N, C-alpha and C positions, 0 to 999 in steps of 0.2 A: 631589466631595470624597472623598478616600481614606478607607477604614475605619481607625479607630484601635483598637489593642489587640486585634485579632481575627486575628492572624497564625496562631495554632495552628488556629483553626477554618477559616480559608481554606485552609490546607495540607491539612487532613483532607478537606475537600470536593473540593479539586483531585485528591487521590489517589483518591477515590471515583469521580470522573468519568473519570480516566485509566486505571483498572483495566480490563484487556482481557478477562481470562479469565472472571470472574464479577463481578456487581455486586449490590448490595443497596440500602442507603439509609441515611438519617439523619433523626432527629427533633430539630429545633431547638426548645428550650423556654426560655421566659423571660418576664419581665414585659412589659407594653406599653412600646414604645419602646426596648427593649433592643438592637435591631438585627437581628432575625430576617429581616425583609424585605430589609434591605440585604445580608445574607449570601446570601440566596437570589438576589438580583439578580446578585451576583458569580458565583455558581455557574451561573446561566443564561448569563451572558456567556461563562464558561469553556467550558461545554458547547457552545454555539453555535460558538465558535472551534475546538473539537475535532471538529466535524462531527456532533454529536448533534442529533436533533430534540427540541424541547422542547414538552411538553404541560402546560398549566397550568390549575388551578382555583383561583380566589380566592373564598373563601367569605364570605358576609355574613350577619349575624344575621337579617336579614329573610327569607332563603331557607331557614332552618333547618328549617322545617316543610313544605317542598316536596319530595316524594319524588323522588330521583334528579336533583335540580336540579344538584348538583355534578358528577355523572357525565356528565350531558348536556353541561355546559360543557367538561369535560375531553376527551370523545371526539368532540365535534362536528367537529374538523378531520380526524379519521380515519374518519368515519362510512361512507365509501364501502367500506371494508374489511369492513363487516358482511355484505355480500352473500356473501362467501366462507366465512362461518362455517358449521359444521354446523347443520342445520335447527333442532334443539331450542335450541341456544345463540342462534342468530339470532333466533328467535321470542321467547325470553326477554328478550334485550337490547333488541330493538325495542319490545316491550311495556313494559318498564321505563322506557324513555326517551320513551314516548309517540309513537313514530314509526310504530306500528302498533297495532291492537287486540290486547290480550292476552286469550287464551282463558281464562286463569285467573291468579290471583296468582302470578307467577313467583318461584321461590325466589331469595333473595339469593345463595345459593351458586351456583346455575346462572347467574345474571347475572354473578357473580364469575368463573366459569369462562369465560364468553363474553368478558368484558373481558380476562382473562388471555390468551386465545387471540388476540384482536384485537391487543393490544399486542405479543405475541410475534411475530406475523406482521409487524407494522409494523417491529419491531426487526431483522428479517432484512434489510430494505432499508437501514435506518439506525438505529443505536443511539439509545435514547430516554432522555430525562430527564423524569420525571413529577414535577410540583411541585403540592403541595396546601398553599396558604397559609391560615392561620387554620383549621386542621383542626377546632378545637372548634366552629366554626360550620357545618361541613359537615352537611347533612341526614344522618340516621342511616343510611339505606339506602346512600347513596354512601360514607359512611365505612366501613361494613361491607364493601362491595365492595373498596375500596382496601386495607383490612386483609387481606382474603383474597388479593389480588394480591401484596401486600408479602411475605407468608409464602412465596411460591412463585416468586420471581424470582432465586433465588440462582444459577441456571444460565443466566440470560437476560442479554443486553446491555441491561439496563434499570436505571436508577438512579431511586430514589424519594426525594424530599426533602419533608418535611412540617414545618410550623411549628405550634406549640401554645403558647397563652398559659399562663403559670404559674397553677396552681390549677384549670385546666380539665381535662376528661377527653375522651378519644377512643378508639375502638377501635384506632387506629393506635399507641397506646402499647404494646400487646401483640402487635404484628405483626412483631417481629424487626428493626425499624429501629434502627440504632445511636443511642443517646441522645447528644445534644449540648447539655447545659445551658449557658445563656449568663448569666454573672454581670455585675454592674455593673463599669464600668471602674475601674481603680486611680486614685488621686488624681492622680498625675503625668500619666497618659494623658488623664484627664478634663480637666485644665487645658490640655493641648495642643489637644484638640478644641475647647474653648471659645474659646481664643485664635485658632484658625483660623476658626471659625464667626462670631465676633463680636470682631474685634480692636479694641483701643483702648477697652475698657471702663474706667469709673472703678474704682479699686482696691476700694473698699468694695462696689460692685455686683458686681464679678467674684467677690469672696469670698462674697458672699451667694448668687449664682447657683450657684457650685460646691457650696455647702452644700445649697441647695434641690434641685439636680439629683441629687446623691448618686451620681454616676457613670452616670446614665441617658443614653445618647447622644441620644435624642429631646429630652429636657428641655434638654440642653446646647445643642442647636441651635435649639430653638423658643422657650424662655423668654426669651432676649434680645430677640426680636422683639416680645414683649408689652410690654417696657419702652420700646421706641422710643428717642427722643432723651433720655429721662430717665436712660439708662444711660451717657451720655457724661460725660467729666470736666467738672466745673464745673456740671453740670446734674442731678446725681443727686438724686432725691427721697428723703425719709426711707424707710428700709427697711420700716417698718410699713405704708407706703402702696403697696408693690409688689403686683402682682396675686398673689393666692394667699396666704392666711394660713398660719402655721406649723402650724395644727391640721389642715389638709387633707392628704389622702394625695397622693403624687406624681401619680397618675392624675387625681385631682380637680384638682390645680393645672394640669396640662396641659389638661384639658378646659376649665377656666376661661380659660386663655390663648387657646384656640382660639375660644371663644365671644366673647371680647373682640374678635377680628378680624371677627366677623360684624356686630356692632352698627353700625359706620360704613358698611356697605354700603347701596346704594339698596334701597328696600322691595321692588322687583321682583326684585332679585338675591337678597335674603333669602328671598323666597317660592320662587323656583326652587331655591335651595340646600336648603331644607327638603324640598321635594318629592323632590329627588334623594336626600337622605339617607334618606327613608322608602321609596323605591322598592325593589322586590325585584330588584336588578340594577343594571347600569351603563348602561342604554340611554338615550342622550340624547334620542331621539325620544319615548320614553314620558314622561320628565321634562318636556320642553318642552310636550308636548300637555296634560299635566295642569296645568302652570303656566298655560297659555293659558286653560284652563277657569276657573281662579281669577281671573285678571286680566281676563277678558272680551275678550281680544284675543290674536292669535297671538303666541307667544313664539319668538324667534329665538335661535340659539346665543350671540349677542353678549350676551344678558341675563346670562350667567354670567361674562363677562369680568372684572368686579370681584372675583369669588371666585377666579379664576385669579391675578389680581394680588396678592391677599391670601395666596397660597400655601396655599389650602385644598383646591383641586381641580386636576386636570389634565384638559384636554379633548383627546381624541384622536378619530380618525375614528369618529363615531357613538357615542362613549361619554363618560361623565362618571365620572372616578375620583377618589375622595378620597385625599389624599396619605397618610393614615394612618387606620386604623379608629377611633381615638379622635376624630378630627375628625368623622367621620360620626356617631358616637354622641353627641357633644356638642351638635350642632345641634338635634335634636328636644327635648332636655332644656331648652334655652334658650327654646323656643317656648311659647306659651300652649296650653292644651288646645283652645281653639277653633281656633287655627291648625293644630294637628296634625289635628284632626278634618276640617277643610276640605281639607287636603292628601290625607288618606286617601280621602275621598269623590271627589275629583278623579281620583286614581289608579284607584279602582274603576270610575269611568265610562270611563276610558281603556282599561281591560282587560276590556271586555265580552266579547271573544272568548276570554278566558283565565279561565274560571270558577274554577279552582283557586287562581289568584293573586288574582283579584278578591275572592273571599269573605273572604280574610284582611284586606284593606283595609276591607271593609264591617264586619267584626267589630271591627276596631280603632276604627272610627268610631262604633260603637253606644254610646249613652250609658247603656244598661241592658239588661235582658232583651229579646230580640227573636226571636220564634219563626221568623220568616221567614229571618233570617240563620242561626239555629241549624239549621234544616232544610237550608239550602244547605251548611253545614259538614258536616252528617251525610252528605249526598250526596258531598261532596268526600272524606270519610273512606272511603266505599265505593269511589270511584275510585282513591284511593291504595292501599287494600288490594288491589284488583284488579291493580294494577301491582306489587305486592310491597312497597310502602312502608309497612310496619307502623308504624314510629315516626311517620310523617306522619299515618296514620290515627288513631293514639292521640291525637296533639296536636289534630287536628280534632274528634274526639269530646269531648275535654276542654273545648275552647273552646265547642263546641255545648252542652255541659251547663251551662256558666256562663251562656249566653244563653237557656237554656230557660225558658219561662214556666210550664210545667206540671211539678209534682214527679215524676209518673210517667215522663214523657219524659226528664227530667233523670236519674233513676235508671237508666233503660234505657241511656242514652248512657254514663253512668259505668261501668256494669257491662260494657258491650260494650268499652269502652276497657280496663278491668281485665282482661278475658279475653284481649284482644290482648297486653297487657303480660305476662300469665302465659305465653302461648305463645312470646313472644320473650325470656323470661328477665329481664324488667325488674321485679324484686321491689319496689323502692322506689315505682315508679310505680303498680304494681298495688295496693300497700297503701294508698297515698293515695287512689286511686279508690274502693276498697272502703270506706274510712273515710268518705269524703264521701257515698257512697251510703247507708251505714248511718245517717247522721245524718238521713235523710229518712224519711217515713212509707211504708215499703215494703209491697207486697203479699206474701202468703205465698211465692209463687214467686220473687219478687225477693229476699226474705230468704234463701231456700234457696240461691240462686245466690251471694249475698254470703258465705254461710257456708262454701261448699266451694271457691270459686275459688282462694283463696290456698293451699289444701292441695295444689294440683297442682305446686307448686314442689318439685323434687328428689324427686318421689314421696312427699313428706311425711316423708323420712328424719329430718329434724331435729325433728319433732313428737313429742310424748309419745304413747305407745301408746294412751292413753285416747281419742285421736282416732278410732280405728277404730270403737268402738261409737257414737261421736257421729255419724260419717258414715253408719253403718248406719241409725241412727234417722232421720237426715235423708233418706236414700234411701227409707225406708219411708213417711215423710210425703209426699214428693214423688210417689211412686207412688200413694199413696192419693188424692192430688188429681187423678189422671188423667194423669200425665206420666211414662210408663215410660222414655222415652229419656233424659231428664235423670237419672232414678233409676239407670239402668244405668251412666251415666257416673260418678255418685257412687260406686256400688259398685265400679267398676273402680279408682277412686282408693283406696278402702279395701282392696281386694285387693292392690294394689301394696305397701301398708304391711305386709301379711302376709308379703311376700317380704323386705323390708328390715329388718323388726323382728319382735318376737314379742308379739302382743297377748293370747295365751292361748286355750285351747280354747273357753271360753264365748263370747268375742268372735268367734271363727271360726264357731261354730255359729250364732250370731245372724245373722251376715252371710249364711251360706248359706240360712237360713230366709227372709230377705228376697229373696234372689236367686231362690229357688224359686217365690216368689209373683208375680214379675214376669210380665206377660202377653207374653212373648217366646218365639219358637220354641225348642225344646229344643236344636236344633243351632246356635243363634246363636253365632258364633265368640267374641263377647265373654263370653257366659255359660260357654262351655267353658273359656276362659282364667281366668275368675273362680274356677270350681270347682277348677282345677288349682292355682292360687295359694293358695286358702284351705283346701282339703281334699285335698291331693295323694294321700293314702292312702285315706280314706273314699270319695272320689269318683274314685279313680284308674282303676278299670275303665271307668266311663262316659266319663271324659275321654279315655282312650286310644282307646276305640272311636270317639269323635267326631273325635279328632285324625287317626286313620287314614283316616276317611272324608274329612275335609277335605284330607288330603294328596293325594288323588286328584282333587280339584276344581281346575280351572284358572280363572283370571280374577279371583281375589280381589285386593283392594288390597294393595300392598306392606306397608302398616302392619299389615294383618290378618295376613299371613304372619309379620311380625316378632313380634307378641305371641303367635301360636300357637307360634312357636319357643320363646319364653320358657316358655309353658305346658308344652310337651313336656319341657323341661329339668326343670320342677318334678316331673313324674310319672316321671322317670327314663328317658324315651325319648330318649336322647342322639342316636341316629341320626336320629330324626324332627326333633329340635331343630336339628341341623345342616342338615338338608334344608330345613326351613321358613326358617331364617335365610339360607341360601345363596340361596333363591328370592327372599327379600325384598330382599336387598342391591342387585341391579341396578336394580330399580324405584325404590328410595329414592335411588340415585345419579342416575338419569335425572330424577327429580323435584327433585333438589337438596336433599333433606331431610337435611342433614348433622347435624341434632340427633337424628334417629332412627337414622341409619346406624350410629353407634358402638354402639348398643344391640344391633342385629342382629349386628354383627361380634363383639361381646363374647360373646354367647350362642353364636354359631358357634364361636368360639375355645375357649370353656369346654368345649363338647360334644366337639369334635374332639380336644382334648387328652385327655379321658377315653377316647375311642375309640382314641387312639394315633396319629392323623394329625397329627404335629407339624409337618410341612412345610407344611401348609395352615393349621394353627392359628396358627403363629407370626406370619406376616405379617398375618393377620386381627387378632390381638391387638394388634400394633404399630400398625396403622392405627386400630383402635378407640381406643387410648390417645391417639394424636395428635389425632383428631377430637374426642374427648371433652374434651380440654384446650382445644382451639380453640373449642368451643361451650359451655364453661363448665359441664361436668358432672363434678364432682370424684369422685363415687362410681362412675360408670361408668369414669372414668379409673382409679380404684383397683382396680376389678374386672379391667380389662384388664391392668394391671400385675401383679396377683396371678396371673393366668393365665400371663403370661410367666415369673413366678417358678416356677410349677409346671413349665413346659416346661424351664427351665434345670435344675431338680432332676432331671427325667427324663433329661436329656442328660448328667448328671454334672457340670455346671458349678455346684458348690455355692456358691462365693463369689458368683457373680452371682445365684443363687437367693436367698441371704440378703439381698443388697442390695435386690433388687426386692421381696422380701416385706416388708422394713422400710419401704420407700417406700409400698407399698400400705396397710400398717397405719397409717402416719401420716395417710393420706388418709381412712381409714374410722373409726378408733377414736374421735375426738371426737364423732361423731354416732352411733356404734354401728351402722354399716352391716354387718349380719350376713353376707350372702353374701360380701362382700369379706374379712371377717375369717375366715370358714370356709375360703375358698380360700387365704388366707395360711397357716393352720395345716396345710392339706393339703400345700402346697409345702414347709413346714418339715419335716413328717413324712416326706415322700418323700426329702428331702435327708438327713435323719438316718438313714433306713433304708439308703440306699446307702452311707453312711459307716460303717455298723455301730454307730451310736449308738441302740440299740433302745429303751432306757428313754426317751430324749428323743423318739424317734419316737412311742412310745405316749402319752406325755404330751401332745404337740402334737395328735395326731389325736383323743385322747379329749376334748379341749376342744370339738370340734364337736358332741359328743353330750351335753354338760353344759348343762342348761337355765339354770343360773346363770351361764354364761359368755357374754360378748358374741359369741363365735364360734359359738354355737349357732344352727343354722338348721334348722327342722323337716324340710324335705325333704332338703337336702343332707347332713344327718347320716347318712342311710341309704345314701349312695352312695359311701362310702369304706371299705366293710367289708373288702375284700380287703387293703388296706394296713394297716388297723387290726388285722386278725387276724394278719398276718405279724409286725407289731411286738409284739403281745401274746405270741405263741408264743415269739419269740426273747428277749423280756424276762422270760419266766417268769410271764406274766399270763394264761395260758390259761383259768383258771377265771373270771377277771373277764370275759374275752371271751365265754365261754359264757353268763354272765348277761346280757350285752348282747344276744346273739342271742335269748335267751329273751324279753326285753322287746320285741324287734322282731317276734316271730312273729305277734301279732294284726294288726299293720299289713300284714305280708306276706300274711296270709290274705285281706285285703280288697282287694288290688290286684295286678294282674299286672305291676307295674312292672319293666321289663327290668333296669335297673341294680340295683334292690334284690335281685331273685332271682338274678342273676348273682353278686352279692356273697355272698348267703347260701349258694349252692351251693359257692362257693369256701371260705367259712369253715367250713361243715359238714365238707367233705372234709379240710381242714387240721387241724381240731380233733378229728376222729373217732379212736376207738381203731383200732389197726392192723387189727383184724379187719373193720372196716367201711370203712376209708379207700379201698381200691381201688375198691370198688363206687361210692362217692360221687364219686371223681374221674372214673370212667368215665361216670357219669350226667351230671356237669357238662360233660364234653367232648362228649356227645351232644346237648346243648341247641343250639338255633339261635343261633349266635354270628356269623351273617352281619353284616358291618359293625362287628364288635367285635373286631378283630384283636389289640389289646393285651390284652384279657381272655382270649382264647384262648391267647396266648403265656404269660400269667401262670399259667394253669392247667397248661399243659405243663411250665413250670418247676417249679411246686410238686409236680406228680405225679412228675417226674423226680427231684427232691430226695428225695421219700418213697421211691421205688423204690431209690435209691442207699443210703439208710439201711437198707433191707431187704436189702442186698447183692445186688440184682438188677441188676448192672452193665450187662448187654447190653440189657435192656429200658429202663433209665433213659436210656441214651444217645440213643435215638430221640426221646424227649420233650424232652430237653435240647437236642438238635440243632435240633429244630423251634422251640423257644423262642428259641435264639440267632439263628436265621435270621429269625424274625419280628421280634425286637427290633432286629436290624441293619437290616432293611428299613424299619422305622418310625423309626429314628434314636433309639431309646430306649437310649442308650449305657450308662447305669448298669445297666440290667437285662440288657443284652447281656453285659456283663462278668461279671455274676453267673452267667449260663448258662455262660460260658467256664470260670469257676472250678469250677463243678460238674462240667463235662465233664472237666477235668483230674483232678479227684478220682476220676472214674470210669475213668480211664486212657485218655482220648482227647484228643488235642491239637486245637486249633481254629486255623484260619487267622486272621491278623490282620484286623481289620475294615478294609476299604478306607475311606479318608477320604471322607466324604460331601461331594460338591461343594456341596451346599446349605449346609453349615456355613461355607463361605468367604464367604457373603454376609450383609449386614445384613438384618433382616426386610423393610425397605423395598425393598432390591435384589431380594430373593427374590420379593417380590410382582410386581415389574416383570418379572423373568426368567420367572416362571411364565406370566404373561399373554403375553409374547412367544413362549414355547414353544408356547402354545396357538394361535398364528397371528395374534394381534392386531397391528395396525400401531401405530406410535408414537402416531398421532392417537387411535386407539381406546383405547389404554392411558391416554393423557392424559385422555380424557373420562371414563374409569371411575374414575381415581384423583384427578381434579381437579388435574391438572398440565398444563403446556404440552407439546406434543410435543417441543420442543427439550430440555426438562428430561429427558424420558424418554430421548431419544437420548444425552444426557450420561451418564445412569446406565448405559445399555447399554454405552457406551464403556468405563466402569469395570468392568462386570460381565464382559465377554468375557475379559480377561486373568486375572481371578480364577479363572474356570472353565477356562481353557486352551482356549477356542474362539475362532474367528475370524468366525463368522457366526451368524445367527439360526437357521439350519437345524440347527445342532448343539445348540441349547439343549434340544430335546425329548429327545435322547438322554442328555444329561448330567443333566437334571432329571427322570428317569423317576419316575412317581408311586409313592408308597409303598403305595398301596392296590391 
């Protein structure tokens, strides 16, 4: 039967399939029976006719808790290609699909990259159509992987089409697939469909069906069958007796119509149909084997023939497929509890060699608490987690808790599930698990776990600052009970809040008192980081010593390097922060830890921007923003965007700086994410400085130092002194700036923080009386500024400006020339123009700045070009950036003409490093 009223959708899908240059995909959304599957069938037919290979996964509700079940179904036809994958990707994908033992829980993102690579390689031989039907029932691990792939196929000959039921959620909603909402058919089209599907209806029945179906195609084609001969002229029964009362929803009316077809079937067929509906998949062999156990005799395929005749199922080679998910859902509802339990037990017996599937049938058959089944679910959760199926592990632990006979085991399972939910960003699930656990009689340690678990979301940014002393007290209690490791973890959570919010000095001191009493080695990286976050000045000297020691130690975990990078930023060692973060990034990429990677990249970008290496900072910030958005980290996204605003200001792109600063502020202001807001004000202050709006610049930068302002951040406030001093002097606020420096002197005396002392030396020289200024400038330039080229250039500029004001033109030119050359090399356009203007005032012209080839590229393109210039192959670049090698090749094809080069060998010359 042709599709009625879907001409626009068919045209859009046809265009998607016919597109040759690049493809993406579509997400069909609508209520049950609206025609999603029919449209997909037409798309599959068109794709096959066009020569595309079609890979399909059809999800079922019963497989929702089986990790990577959907991905296994999708990739099974192309599994041979896995042998050619890079080793890390091959191992991750094989482990996830259960085709090999996984050494450790593979990251969903590494599995995603492996899937992307596999599909991209297959598409070289033949373009692909990937279909995910009923995506709302996909197991979460598979859905995450498909969403990962969908975001990265814009340059691949791959189309992805997914269907989603109205009101349901899926990661594919935010994966870049074009939305295609399906509405009910207009009255005229609905009438045409009904007349085609059921010609010759009695007029009153026809009108009644049109009203009941309300434009739903499935209802229009299936409800007439429920009426049978009563729908014919002269034989119509009263409408009140027709199946489905007016009070039922359309879905309920359809389900009732389908169950009405089951009742007349032979008992054996009903049994087989119930087993098939409850089975986790479409295997005819499994359904028939379980049916045979119930009937006590072997069941042959013919037992289902009556269900085929009733148009409930379709039998194909080795499979039993329900004609619509509503048919499958309706059959168990119509069965008695005893019948359902018997079917589940039979399926469990059939699946003895498939323990992860078997245990869910045993759980469904359990009439009440059953510790044996709960323990097996616990083991299934462990296996799922080992394969990277976090959502499946959470579901298994949740069910195990429901079946637990002992309260303590129930609490443990709930809290383990909650911890997994926190790690995977599932707040609603974690809150429910913790609430269920708290309703039990918990031991002190379990109570402590329940108390801090939920605080790990978003580093507690949205929580009240009173949470810091609460967590400190909790850590002290846990440590007193003899558990220093959990106490250290709780303290780390409290320390993170001291970065994002401001709890006050008393709360900071209490936290450090507890940290000092923990029986952990003094050089423990966690405690070094806690000290840097909580007391960046008071403990700055010790933290810096430890950080420098750790910088020379190889072999730490990437996550350790990541938080050491953050700690180094807190104490003003931006060079160390950049180095630690740069070291962390490759390991986090290799492990597929895309939740932590944007944190490392954001710290790297923040630090490098302060150091003046914009060419490296910009692609790092752009990638951090992209990954933070993809992994649901709004405040890290805001921080990365704020860094890009700062870079734009330094380049003199003031309009873009303002736009990005506004976007970052919108992300951070509702929750008061102080580091983001501080960086926003820094970007605005820099833009105002280069535009000559000195009062605005001083006002923006001063906010970072005002404890009453949401942009105040204890550590970062001390690291913009050079900019603040310049704005103050030019705005006539030099005395105010001297007061600020006076207030910072005690902190400067307690820490050797490089950023703080570089800023202080600059400020003292600029603010000094003429009789002292030269000596102070000379002292500042003699300091070790290795790795701080922007600060050295700024000092030369300020010294040159001072010398020019003293009418020492010859001497000033050397400093101004050095500043100009430094700023040009670093791409600090706005500062370079200032140096040029000063040189003109000193009687020396400057050559025009050559356009920087890097400015021709987007941050993403710059990242790819730099990696190619370093000698990486397309495949290696793709593995590092989580792209397919074909996508990398497409980007390089666009990059070459922008840079005026024709080969990779020219990239290193054009993209010469700034440092």
